[in-house]
C-alpha positions as CSV (number, residue, x, y, z in Angstrom):
1,X,164.8,181.6,-118.3
2,X,164.7,177.8,-119.0
3,X,168.3,177.6,-120.4
4,X,170.0,179.4,-117.6
5,X,168.0,177.5,-115.0
6,X,169.0,174.1,-116.5
7,X,172.7,175.2,-116.5
8,X,172.4,176.4,-112.9
9,X,170.8,173.1,-111.9
10,X,173.7,171.1,-113.3
11,X,176.2,173.4,-111.6
12,X,174.7,173.2,-108.1
13,X,174.1,169.4,-108.3
14,X,177.8,168.8,-108.7
15,X,178.7,170.6,-105.5
16,X,179.5,168.6,-102.3
17,X,179.2,171.3,-99.7
18,X,175.9,172.7,-98.5
19,X,177.3,176.2,-98.1
20,X,178.5,176.3,-101.7
21,X,175.2,174.9,-103.0
22,X,173.2,177.6,-101.3
23,X,175.4,180.4,-102.4
24,X,175.4,179.3,-106.0
25,X,171.6,179.0,-106.0
26,X,170.9,182.5,-104.7
27,X,173.7,184.1,-106.7
28,X,172.6,182.3,-109.9
29,X,168.9,183.2,-109.6
30,X,169.7,186.8,-108.5
31,X,171.7,187.2,-111.7
32,X,168.6,186.5,-113.9
33,X,167.0,189.4,-115.8
34,X,164.4,191.3,-113.7
35,X,165.1,189.3,-110.4
36,X,165.3,191.7,-107.4
37,X,165.8,189.3,-104.4
38,X,166.3,185.5,-103.8
39,X,166.2,183.9,-100.4
40,X,166.4,180.3,-99.0
41,X,165.0,179.3,-95.6
42,X,165.8,175.8,-94.1
43,X,164.5,173.9,-91.2
44,X,167.0,173.3,-88.3
45,X,166.8,169.5,-89.0
46,X,168.8,170.1,-92.1
47,X,172.5,170.0,-91.6
48,X,173.8,173.6,-91.8
49,X,177.5,174.4,-91.6
50,X,178.7,176.1,-88.4
51,X,179.4,179.4,-90.0
52,X,175.9,179.5,-91.5
53,X,174.4,178.6,-88.1
54,X,176.1,181.5,-86.4
55,X,175.0,183.8,-89.2
56,X,171.4,182.8,-88.8
57,X,171.4,182.6,-85.0
58,X,170.8,178.9,-85.4
59,X,168.9,177.2,-82.6
60,X,167.4,173.8,-82.3
61,X,163.8,174.8,-82.9
62,X,162.3,172.3,-85.4
63,X,159.1,174.3,-86.1
64,X,160.9,177.4,-87.4
65,X,162.4,178.2,-90.7
66,X,165.8,180.0,-90.7
67,X,167.2,182.3,-93.3
68,X,170.4,180.7,-94.6
69,X,171.1,182.3,-98.0
70,X,170.2,185.7,-99.5
71,X,171.2,187.6,-102.6
72,X,169.7,190.6,-104.5
73,X,170.1,193.8,-106.5
74,X,168.7,196.8,-104.7
75,X,168.1,199.9,-107.0
76,X,166.5,202.4,-104.7
77,X,167.8,201.2,-101.2
78,X,171.4,202.5,-101.1
79,X,173.5,201.0,-98.3
80,X,171.3,198.0,-97.7
81,X,173.0,194.6,-97.7
82,X,170.6,192.0,-99.1
83,X,172.9,189.2,-98.3
84,X,172.4,189.9,-94.6
85,X,171.0,186.9,-92.8
86,X,169.6,188.6,-89.7
87,X,166.7,190.9,-89.1
88,X,163.0,190.8,-89.2
89,X,162.5,188.1,-91.9
90,X,165.3,185.8,-90.8
91,X,163.0,183.5,-88.9
92,X,159.5,182.2,-89.9
93,X,157.2,179.9,-87.8
94,X,155.5,177.3,-90.0
95,X,152.1,178.5,-91.4
96,X,152.9,182.2,-90.6
97,X,153.3,184.5,-93.6
98,X,153.6,183.4,-97.2
99,X,156.9,181.7,-96.6
100,X,155.6,179.8,-93.5
101,X,152.5,178.9,-95.5
102,X,154.6,177.4,-98.4
103,X,156.4,175.2,-95.8
104,X,153.3,174.2,-93.9
105,X,151.3,173.3,-97.0
106,X,154.3,172.0,-99.0
107,X,152.7,173.8,-102.0
108,X,154.1,176.6,-104.0
109,X,152.7,180.1,-104.1
110,X,152.8,182.3,-107.2
111,X,151.7,186.0,-107.4
112,X,152.0,187.1,-111.0
113,X,151.3,190.8,-110.6
114,X,150.2,192.7,-107.5
115,X,149.6,196.2,-106.4
116,X,151.6,197.6,-103.5
117,X,148.5,197.7,-101.3
118,X,148.2,193.9,-101.4
119,X,147.8,192.6,-97.9
120,X,150.4,189.9,-98.3
121,X,153.1,192.4,-98.6
122,X,154.6,193.0,-95.2
123,X,156.5,196.0,-96.3
124,X,154.5,197.7,-99.1
125,X,156.8,200.8,-99.0
126,X,159.8,198.5,-99.8
127,X,157.9,196.7,-102.6
128,X,156.9,200.1,-104.2
129,X,160.3,201.6,-103.8
130,X,162.1,198.6,-105.4
131,X,159.4,198.2,-108.1
132,X,158.5,194.5,-107.1
133,X,155.8,193.0,-109.2
134,X,155.9,189.2,-108.8
135,X,156.7,186.6,-106.1
136,X,157.3,182.9,-106.5
137,X,157.7,180.6,-103.4
138,X,158.5,176.9,-103.8
139,X,159.0,174.2,-101.1
140,X,162.3,172.3,-101.1
141,X,161.4,168.7,-100.8
142,X,163.7,165.6,-101.0
143,X,162.2,162.1,-100.8
144,X,159.1,163.5,-99.0
145,X,161.3,165.4,-96.4
146,X,160.7,169.1,-96.2
147,X,164.1,170.8,-96.3
148,X,162.9,174.5,-96.5
149,X,161.6,177.2,-98.8
150,X,163.0,179.2,-101.7
151,X,161.5,182.6,-102.5
152,X,162.1,184.9,-105.5
153,X,161.0,188.5,-105.9
154,X,161.0,189.9,-109.5
155,X,160.7,193.5,-110.9
156,X,158.9,192.1,-114.0
157,X,155.8,190.1,-114.1
158,X,156.5,186.4,-114.3
159,X,154.4,184.1,-116.5
160,X,153.1,180.6,-115.7
161,X,155.8,178.9,-117.7
162,X,158.6,180.7,-115.8
163,X,156.9,179.8,-112.5
164,X,156.8,176.1,-113.6
165,X,160.5,176.2,-114.5
166,X,161.3,177.7,-111.1
167,X,159.4,174.8,-109.6
168,X,161.5,172.3,-111.5
169,X,164.7,174.1,-110.5
170,X,163.5,174.0,-106.8
171,X,163.3,170.2,-107.1
172,X,166.9,170.1,-108.4
173,X,168.0,172.5,-105.7
174,X,166.5,170.2,-103.0
175,X,168.4,167.3,-104.5
176,X,171.6,169.2,-104.6
177,X,171.1,170.4,-100.9
178,X,170.3,166.8,-99.8
179,X,173.3,165.3,-101.7
180,X,175.7,168.0,-100.3
181,X,174.3,167.2,-96.9
182,X,175.0,163.5,-97.4
183,X,178.5,164.2,-98.6
184,X,179.2,166.3,-95.6
185,X,177.8,163.7,-93.3
186,X,180.0,161.0,-94.8
187,X,183.1,163.4,-94.7
188,X,182.3,164.2,-91.1
189,X,181.9,160.6,-90.2
190,X,185.1,159.6,-91.9
191,X,186.9,162.5,-90.2
192,X,185.4,161.4,-86.8
193,X,186.5,157.8,-87.4
194,X,190.0,158.9,-88.3
195,X,190.1,161.1,-85.2
196,X,188.9,158.2,-83.1
197,X,191.5,155.9,-84.5
198,X,194.2,158.5,-84.0
199,X,192.9,159.1,-80.4
200,X,192.8,155.4,-79.7
201,X,196.3,155.0,-81.0
202,X,197.5,157.9,-79.0
203,X,195.6,156.8,-75.9
204,X,197.0,153.3,-76.2
205,X,200.5,154.8,-76.3
206,X,199.7,157.1,-73.3
207,X,198.2,154.2,-71.3
208,X,201.3,152.1,-72.0
209,X,203.5,154.9,-71.0
210,X,201.5,155.5,-67.9
211,X,201.7,151.8,-66.9
212,X,205.4,151.7,-67.6
213,X,206.2,155.0,-65.9
214,X,204.9,153.6,-62.6
215,X,203.6,157.0,-61.6
216,X,200.5,155.2,-60.1
217,X,199.8,151.6,-59.5
218,X,197.9,149.9,-62.4
219,X,196.3,146.5,-62.1
220,X,194.3,144.5,-64.6
221,X,191.7,142.1,-63.4
222,X,188.5,140.2,-64.3
223,X,185.1,140.7,-62.9
224,X,185.6,137.4,-61.0
225,X,188.5,139.0,-59.2
226,X,191.4,137.3,-61.0
227,X,194.5,139.6,-61.3
228,X,195.8,139.3,-64.9
229,X,198.5,142.0,-64.9
230,X,200.0,144.8,-62.9
231,X,202.8,147.4,-63.2
232,X,205.8,147.6,-60.9
233,X,204.3,150.5,-58.9
234,X,201.3,148.3,-57.9
235,X,203.6,145.3,-57.0
236,X,205.9,147.5,-54.9
237,X,202.8,148.9,-53.2
238,X,201.7,145.4,-52.0
239,X,205.3,144.1,-51.7
240,X,204.9,141.3,-54.2
241,X,207.3,140.4,-57.0
242,X,206.6,139.9,-60.7
243,X,207.3,136.2,-60.2
244,X,204.6,136.1,-57.5
245,X,202.2,137.7,-60.1
246,X,203.2,135.2,-62.8
247,X,202.7,132.2,-60.5
248,X,199.3,133.4,-59.4
249,X,200.2,134.2,-55.8
250,X,198.7,137.7,-56.1
251,X,195.0,137.2,-55.5
252,X,192.5,140.1,-55.2
253,X,190.6,138.4,-52.4
254,X,193.8,137.8,-50.4
255,X,194.8,141.4,-50.8
256,X,191.6,142.8,-49.4
257,X,190.9,142.9,-45.7
258,X,187.5,141.4,-44.7
259,X,186.0,144.8,-43.7
260,X,186.6,146.1,-47.2
261,X,185.2,143.2,-49.3
262,X,181.6,144.6,-49.2
263,X,182.9,147.9,-50.7
264,X,184.7,145.9,-53.4
265,X,181.5,144.1,-54.2
266,X,179.7,147.4,-54.7
267,X,182.5,148.6,-57.0
268,X,182.0,145.4,-59.2
269,X,178.3,146.1,-59.3
270,X,179.1,149.7,-60.5
271,X,181.4,148.2,-63.2
272,X,178.7,145.9,-64.5
273,X,176.0,148.6,-64.6
274,X,177.9,151.7,-65.7
275,X,181.3,150.4,-66.9
276,X,183.2,152.4,-64.3
277,X,183.5,152.6,-60.5
278,X,184.1,155.9,-58.8
279,X,187.4,156.2,-56.8
280,X,187.2,155.3,-53.2
281,X,189.6,154.7,-50.3
282,X,190.4,151.3,-49.0
283,X,193.3,149.2,-47.7
284,X,195.4,146.3,-49.1
285,X,197.2,143.7,-47.3
286,X,200.9,143.7,-48.1
287,X,202.8,140.5,-48.4
288,X,204.2,140.8,-44.9
289,X,200.7,141.2,-43.4
290,X,200.9,145.0,-42.9
291,X,198.3,147.3,-44.5
292,X,198.7,150.1,-47.0
293,X,195.9,152.7,-47.5
294,X,195.1,153.4,-51.2
295,X,192.8,155.3,-53.5
296,X,191.2,153.0,-56.0
297,X,189.2,153.7,-59.2
298,X,188.6,151.7,-62.4
299,X,186.7,150.9,-65.5
300,X,185.8,148.1,-68.0
301,X,188.0,147.8,-71.1
302,X,184.8,147.3,-73.1
303,X,181.1,147.9,-72.1
304,X,180.1,144.2,-72.3
305,X,183.6,142.8,-71.6
306,X,185.0,141.1,-68.5
307,X,188.4,142.6,-68.4
308,X,188.9,145.6,-66.1
309,X,191.7,148.1,-65.2
310,X,192.1,150.0,-62.0
311,X,194.5,152.7,-60.8
312,X,195.8,152.6,-57.3
313,X,197.5,155.5,-55.4
314,X,199.5,154.9,-52.2
315,X,198.0,157.1,-49.5
316,X,200.5,156.2,-46.8
317,X,202.3,159.6,-46.8
318,X,199.0,161.5,-47.0
319,X,197.5,159.5,-44.1
320,X,200.7,160.0,-42.0
321,X,200.5,163.8,-42.8
322,X,196.8,163.8,-41.8
323,X,197.7,162.1,-38.5
324,X,200.5,164.5,-37.9
325,X,198.1,167.4,-38.7
326,X,195.4,166.1,-36.3
327,X,198.1,165.7,-33.6
328,X,199.4,169.2,-34.2
329,X,195.8,170.6,-34.1
330,X,195.2,168.7,-30.9
331,X,198.4,170.1,-29.4
332,X,197.5,173.6,-30.5
333,X,193.9,173.3,-29.1
334,X,195.3,172.0,-25.8
335,X,198.0,174.7,-25.7
336,X,195.3,177.4,-26.3
337,X,193.2,175.9,-23.6
338,X,196.0,175.8,-21.1
339,X,197.3,179.3,-22.1
340,X,193.8,180.8,-22.2
341,X,194.6,182.0,-25.7
342,X,192.3,181.8,-28.8
343,X,193.1,182.7,-32.4
344,X,191.0,184.1,-35.3
345,X,191.1,185.3,-38.8
346,X,189.1,188.2,-40.3
347,X,188.8,188.7,-44.1
348,X,187.9,192.4,-44.2
349,X,186.5,192.5,-47.7
350,X,184.0,189.7,-47.2
351,X,183.5,190.0,-43.4
352,X,184.3,186.3,-43.0
353,X,185.4,185.6,-39.4
354,X,186.9,182.3,-38.3
355,X,187.6,181.5,-34.6
356,X,189.3,178.7,-32.8
357,X,187.3,176.7,-30.3
358,X,189.1,178.3,-27.4
359,X,188.1,181.8,-28.5
360,X,184.5,180.6,-28.5
361,X,185.0,179.5,-24.9
362,X,186.6,182.8,-23.9
363,X,183.6,184.8,-25.3
364,X,181.2,182.1,-24.0
365,X,179.6,181.7,-27.4
366,X,178.3,178.3,-28.6
367,X,181.0,176.7,-30.7
368,X,180.3,177.0,-34.4
369,X,177.8,179.8,-34.2
370,X,178.2,182.1,-37.2
371,X,180.2,185.1,-36.3
372,X,179.6,188.8,-37.1
373,X,181.1,192.0,-35.8
374,X,177.7,192.9,-34.4
375,X,177.5,189.6,-32.5
376,X,181.1,190.2,-31.1
377,X,180.1,193.7,-30.1
378,X,177.4,192.4,-27.8
379,X,180.2,191.0,-25.5
380,X,182.4,194.1,-25.5
381,X,182.3,196.1,-22.2
382,X,180.1,199.2,-22.7
383,X,183.0,201.4,-21.6
384,X,185.2,199.9,-24.3
385,X,182.7,200.1,-27.2
386,X,184.0,203.4,-28.6
387,X,187.5,202.0,-28.7
388,X,186.2,198.8,-30.3
389,X,184.3,200.7,-33.1
390,X,187.4,202.9,-33.7
391,X,189.6,199.8,-34.0
392,X,187.2,198.2,-36.6
393,X,187.1,201.4,-38.7
394,X,190.9,201.7,-38.6
395,X,191.3,198.0,-39.6
396,X,189.0,198.4,-42.5
397,X,190.8,201.4,-43.8
398,X,194.4,200.2,-43.5
399,X,196.6,197.2,-43.0
400,X,198.5,197.9,-39.8
401,X,199.3,195.4,-37.1
402,X,197.6,196.3,-33.8
403,X,197.6,195.4,-30.1
404,X,194.7,196.1,-27.8
405,X,193.7,195.6,-24.2
406,X,189.9,195.5,-23.6
407,X,187.2,194.0,-21.5
408,X,184.2,191.8,-22.0
409,X,181.0,192.0,-20.0
410,X,179.6,188.5,-19.8
411,X,175.9,187.4,-19.5
412,X,176.3,186.9,-15.7
413,X,177.7,190.4,-15.4
414,X,181.3,189.2,-14.7
415,X,184.1,191.0,-16.4
416,X,186.9,189.5,-18.4
417,X,190.2,191.2,-19.4
418,X,191.6,190.4,-22.8
419,X,194.8,191.1,-24.6
420,X,194.7,191.0,-28.5
421,X,197.6,191.0,-30.9
422,X,196.8,191.0,-34.7
423,X,199.0,190.9,-37.8
424,X,197.7,192.2,-41.2
425,X,198.4,190.0,-44.2
426,X,197.2,189.5,-47.8
427,X,195.5,186.2,-48.9
428,X,196.1,184.5,-52.3
429,X,193.6,187.0,-53.9
430,X,195.4,190.0,-52.5
431,X,192.5,190.7,-50.0
432,X,193.3,192.1,-46.6
433,X,193.1,189.6,-43.8
434,X,194.0,189.8,-40.1
435,X,195.4,186.9,-38.2
436,X,195.4,187.4,-34.5
437,X,195.7,185.8,-31.0
438,X,193.6,186.8,-28.0
439,X,194.6,185.9,-24.5
440,X,192.3,185.9,-21.5
441,X,194.4,187.8,-18.9
442,X,191.7,188.1,-16.3
443,X,193.6,185.9,-13.8
444,X,196.8,187.9,-14.3
445,X,194.9,191.1,-13.9
446,X,193.4,189.9,-10.6
447,X,196.8,188.8,-9.5
448,X,198.4,192.1,-10.4
449,X,195.7,193.9,-8.4
450,X,196.3,191.7,-5.4
451,X,200.1,192.2,-5.8
452,X,199.6,196.0,-5.9
453,X,197.5,195.9,-2.9
454,X,200.0,193.7,-1.0
455,X,202.8,196.1,-2.1
456,X,200.8,199.0,-0.8
457,X,200.3,197.2,2.5
458,X,204.1,196.5,2.7
459,X,204.8,200.1,1.9
460,X,202.6,201.2,4.8
461,X,204.4,198.7,7.1
462,X,207.7,200.2,6.0
463,X,206.4,203.7,6.9
464,X,205.2,202.6,10.3
465,X,208.5,200.8,11.0
466,X,210.3,204.1,10.2
467,X,208.3,205.7,13.0
468,X,210.1,203.8,15.8
469,X,213.5,204.8,14.4
470,X,212.4,208.5,14.2
471,X,210.7,208.6,17.6
472,X,213.6,210.5,19.3
473,X,213.8,212.9,16.3
474,X,210.1,213.5,16.5
475,X,210.2,214.2,20.3
476,X,213.1,216.6,19.8
477,X,211.5,218.4,16.9
478,X,208.2,218.9,18.8
479,X,209.8,219.5,22.2
480,X,211.7,222.6,21.0
481,X,208.6,224.6,19.8
482,X,206.5,223.4,22.7
483,X,209.2,224.6,25.2
484,X,209.2,227.9,23.4
485,X,205.4,228.2,23.6
486,X,205.5,227.5,27.4
487,X,208.3,230.0,28.0
488,X,206.7,232.7,25.8
489,X,203.2,232.2,27.5
490,X,204.8,232.7,31.0
491,X,206.6,235.8,29.9
492,X,203.4,237.2,28.3
493,X,201.5,236.5,31.5
494,X,204.1,238.4,33.7
495,X,204.2,241.4,31.3
496,X,200.4,241.7,31.4
497,X,200.4,241.4,35.2
498,X,202.9,244.2,35.6
499,X,201.8,247.6,36.7
500,X,201.5,249.2,34.4
501,X,201.1,246.2,31.9
502,X,203.8,245.9,29.2
503,X,201.4,245.5,26.3
504,X,204.1,245.9,23.6
505,X,206.3,243.2,25.2
506,X,203.2,240.9,25.6
507,X,202.4,241.3,22.0
508,X,205.9,240.3,20.9
509,X,205.9,237.2,23.1
510,X,202.5,236.3,21.7
511,X,203.9,236.5,18.2
512,X,206.8,234.2,19.2
513,X,204.2,231.8,20.8
514,X,202.3,231.7,17.5
515,X,205.5,231.1,15.5
516,X,206.5,228.1,17.8
517,X,203.0,226.7,17.5
518,X,203.2,226.8,13.7
519,X,206.6,225.0,13.8
520,X,205.0,222.2,15.9
521,X,202.0,222.1,13.5
522,X,204.3,221.7,10.5
523,X,206.2,218.8,12.1
524,X,202.9,217.0,12.9
525,X,201.6,217.7,9.4
526,X,204.7,216.2,7.8
527,X,204.6,213.1,10.0
528,X,200.9,212.5,9.3
529,X,201.4,212.7,5.6
530,X,204.4,210.4,5.7
531,X,202.7,207.7,7.7
532,X,199.1,208.0,6.4
533,X,197.5,205.5,4.0
534,X,196.4,208.2,1.5
535,X,196.1,207.3,-2.2
536,X,198.9,208.4,-4.6
537,X,198.6,212.1,-5.5
538,X,200.7,213.0,-8.5
539,X,201.9,216.7,-8.6
540,X,204.7,218.8,-10.0
541,X,207.2,219.2,-7.1
542,X,210.6,220.6,-6.3
543,X,212.9,217.6,-5.3
544,X,215.3,219.9,-3.5
545,X,212.5,221.2,-1.2
546,X,211.2,217.6,-0.6
547,X,214.7,216.5,0.3
548,X,215.2,219.4,2.7
549,X,212.0,218.5,4.5
550,X,213.2,214.9,5.0
551,X,216.6,216.0,6.2
552,X,215.0,218.4,8.7
553,X,212.7,215.6,10.0
554,X,215.6,213.2,10.3
555,X,218.4,215.6,11.4
556,X,218.1,215.1,15.2
557,X,218.3,211.3,14.9
558,X,221.2,211.5,12.5
559,X,223.1,213.8,14.8
560,X,222.4,211.6,17.8
561,X,224.1,208.8,15.9
562,X,227.0,211.1,15.2
563,X,226.2,211.3,11.5
564,X,227.4,214.4,9.7
565,X,225.0,215.4,7.0
566,X,226.0,217.4,4.0
567,X,223.6,218.5,1.3
568,X,224.7,219.5,-2.2
569,X,221.4,220.4,-3.8
570,X,221.8,221.7,-7.4
571,X,220.5,225.2,-8.1
572,X,217.7,225.7,-10.8
573,X,216.9,222.0,-10.6
574,X,213.9,221.2,-12.9
575,X,210.7,220.2,-11.3
576,X,209.6,216.5,-11.3
577,X,206.2,215.0,-11.6
578,X,205.3,212.5,-8.8
579,X,203.8,211.8,-5.4
580,X,205.6,213.9,-2.8
581,X,205.0,211.6,0.1
582,X,206.2,208.5,-1.8
583,X,209.3,210.2,-3.0
584,X,210.0,211.5,0.5
585,X,209.6,207.9,1.8
586,X,212.3,206.7,-0.6
587,X,214.7,209.5,0.5
588,X,213.9,208.8,4.2
589,X,214.6,205.1,3.6
590,X,217.9,205.8,1.9
591,X,219.0,208.2,4.7
592,X,218.1,205.6,7.4
593,X,219.9,202.8,5.5
594,X,223.0,205.1,5.2
595,X,223.0,205.8,8.9
596,X,222.6,202.1,9.8
597,X,225.5,201.2,7.5
598,X,227.7,203.6,9.5
599,X,226.5,202.6,13.0
600,X,229.4,200.3,13.6
601,X,232.1,202.6,12.1
602,X,234.5,204.1,14.7
603,X,237.7,204.6,12.8
604,X,236.5,207.4,10.5
605,X,233.9,210.1,10.4
606,X,230.4,209.1,9.8
607,X,229.8,211.3,6.8
608,X,226.6,211.3,4.7
609,X,226.3,213.3,1.5
610,X,222.9,214.0,-0.2
611,X,223.3,215.3,-3.7
612,X,220.8,216.4,-6.4
613,X,221.8,217.1,-10.0
614,X,220.7,217.0,-13.6
615,X,221.1,213.6,-15.3
616,X,221.1,212.4,-18.9
617,X,217.9,212.0,-20.8
618,X,216.0,215.0,-19.2
619,X,216.1,213.4,-15.7
620,X,216.9,214.5,-12.2
621,X,219.1,212.3,-10.0
622,X,219.3,212.1,-6.2
623,X,222.2,210.3,-4.6
624,X,222.9,209.3,-0.9
625,X,226.5,208.5,-0.3
626,X,227.7,207.1,3.0
627,X,231.1,206.0,4.5
628,X,229.7,202.8,5.9
629,X,230.5,199.1,5.5
630,X,229.2,198.9,1.9
631,X,227.9,195.6,0.4
632,X,229.6,192.5,-1.0
633,X,229.5,191.7,-4.8
634,X,227.3,188.7,-4.0
635,X,224.8,190.9,-2.4
636,X,224.7,193.4,-5.3
637,X,222.0,191.5,-7.1
638,X,219.9,190.8,-4.0
639,X,219.7,194.0,-2.0
640,X,216.6,195.1,-3.9
641,X,214.8,191.8,-3.4
642,X,211.9,191.6,-1.0
643,X,212.8,190.3,2.4
644,X,216.5,190.3,1.8
645,X,218.4,192.1,4.6
646,X,221.8,192.2,6.3
647,X,220.4,193.8,9.5
648,X,219.6,191.6,12.5
649,X,216.3,193.6,13.2
650,X,215.4,194.4,9.5
651,X,212.5,193.0,7.4
652,X,214.2,193.5,4.0
653,X,211.3,195.3,2.4
654,X,212.5,199.0,2.4
655,X,214.7,198.9,-0.7
656,X,212.2,196.6,-2.6
657,X,209.4,199.0,-2.0
658,X,211.6,202.0,-2.8
659,X,212.5,200.5,-6.2
660,X,208.8,199.8,-6.9
661,X,207.9,203.5,-6.1
662,X,210.7,204.8,-8.3
663,X,209.7,202.5,-11.2
664,X,206.2,203.7,-10.8
665,X,207.5,207.2,-11.4
666,X,209.2,205.9,-14.7
667,X,212.6,206.0,-13.0
668,X,215.4,203.8,-11.9
669,X,217.0,203.0,-8.5
670,X,220.5,201.5,-8.2
671,X,223.5,201.1,-5.9
672,X,227.2,201.4,-6.5
673,X,230.3,200.8,-4.4
674,X,232.4,203.9,-3.6
675,X,236.0,204.2,-4.6
676,X,236.7,204.5,-0.9
677,X,234.6,203.1,2.0
678,X,230.9,202.9,1.8
679,X,228.3,202.9,-1.0
680,X,226.1,205.2,-2.9
681,X,222.4,204.7,-3.6
682,X,220.9,206.8,-6.4
683,X,217.6,207.2,-8.2
684,X,216.7,209.2,-11.3
685,X,213.2,210.2,-12.5
686,X,212.1,212.2,-15.5
687,X,211.6,216.0,-15.3
688,X,208.0,217.2,-15.2
689,X,207.8,218.2,-18.9
690,X,209.4,214.8,-20.0
691,X,206.9,212.9,-17.9
692,X,204.0,214.8,-19.5
693,X,205.4,214.2,-23.0
694,X,205.8,210.5,-22.3
695,X,202.3,210.2,-21.0
696,X,200.9,211.8,-24.2
697,X,203.0,209.6,-26.4
698,X,201.7,206.5,-24.6
699,X,198.1,207.7,-24.9
700,X,198.6,208.3,-28.7
701,X,200.3,205.0,-29.2
702,X,197.6,203.1,-27.4
703,X,194.9,205.0,-29.3
704,X,196.4,204.2,-32.7
705,X,197.3,200.6,-32.1
706,X,194.2,199.3,-30.4
707,X,191.8,196.8,-31.8
708,X,190.5,193.2,-31.7
709,X,187.6,191.2,-32.9
């Protein structure tokens, strides 16, 4: 074995890479007769190439040996790779096991021949299967530094002389490993120095290019504050020329306002202690005395030097943009306050909710309090909670815009009415986000309720005013059945007093008396309904029938004013959905206005035509056409305005109220000039089935488009 070992020692000593040295050692020893397995473990303090570190799961643990090289010749373990560097025996703590003991004692261990049951064998079944008989472990020591351990397993019994030769070879191997490590360190250092020189050269070129490019202001100065150089960007920033710089008129102290000098002194202290100062904002004086805001940062050229360099970025545009943004935010906040409108964003995936200050005020939450859907829910009116929860669920499952009217119940039990409009968007990560505006419409709602109440009062006034005009008609309508009742009662009395009594005649006159009494009752019932203050009662009704009742009620008065009434009521007219009394009030008002428009007409018949018919869009139309004085083009836009009238004794509220009633019925009231004399006033309202369908559509649309946070 001596000859091959000497040859191998010479070979490995000439290598300059640790990886090659280790590989040649284990491969060379493993090729010797009878050798089964050779392994080398090294301490982490020994330089190991990166590839070997990865293979051995290298870590900086000084007190552990790491397997870095392995080679062998299995004969009864098919499929095993003995060059594998991981596994149970890839890591040994010092003084643990035979390998750890060799390292801890720095003394070799030699077992010439052993039985498989020897306690030192960790895997006796492996030793028996591979016919292992001897083990030699030697420390790898170079100049008193422990590098690691080399272990050899042999299938034949080694003698003392072979063990000694292995020890000498281990010494040569340690020298080869140490030399290769030194070569690699020198090569790495030379490579690092070359990279530093290259980097320095490139960095110098880049710095020169940066200075000359004038992308940012560059200024060179000493720790005492003397400016020794600057690029054009810096000089333009402070409005000095290069001649000013050359003649010494650019002085650091003069450039710095008094309130910033203490901050400059702290920057100089940072330079002296750390070699750099962190960027900070300050201001410079320009040559004309104005100020320029800048971002300033810098460093020493050398750690112990006196020359410094700093970059300076002009922040004028940024500061101007910040001022404009603050002004815009102030305008927005004031606009939201005046308009009682708040805004919010809701990131559905994360649940993050952001409110404007005005929305906090609307909900009466403390500004800045963290927001959750549960917290917002505490303010929603109990009657609107179901709708709120449905909105949240729909918003989470989709990305549709929504609009919602809802109420809040405040801590003092007052109620607020809100109107929310939200737009679904996607953020930069593709996550669903809602951006919305919420307006407090409580004041508008109260105003609308007051307006509706005033309109109701005006409508009642209009009804009562109509009573005076219809007084004669009422008296005539009631007088006829009352006269018949008196006459029939007298006749019945005489028939019963006759001898013998005329019972059959008396019964007939009694029936006529009952008929006339019912007629009078019907007149009174219609009058009470027309002039009562009952709430609106929507029902399906026949517009022709309602029209006939109004004509019958007004006929005496119209005839007394010499008005000839014609009724053209369409057959099979669809029913309409509405309030019978309100619609009759509109018809009555149109009839009365038509009669008034013809009150001064003497040169032609005072003809009044009432017509009903089907209209486009599943509607029913009623028109009242007169032969009166008509209206001027200038009055066309005013006749439906409240308190506008052309009558000397009128209040100007009849047509205004009539239009409100028709619009409440989802209809339209308008006026046109006739081709001949007079004008025609018409209204159209939906048929009963159309009204029901519209109502269902509105309910569904509200149900699917509601929601707010």
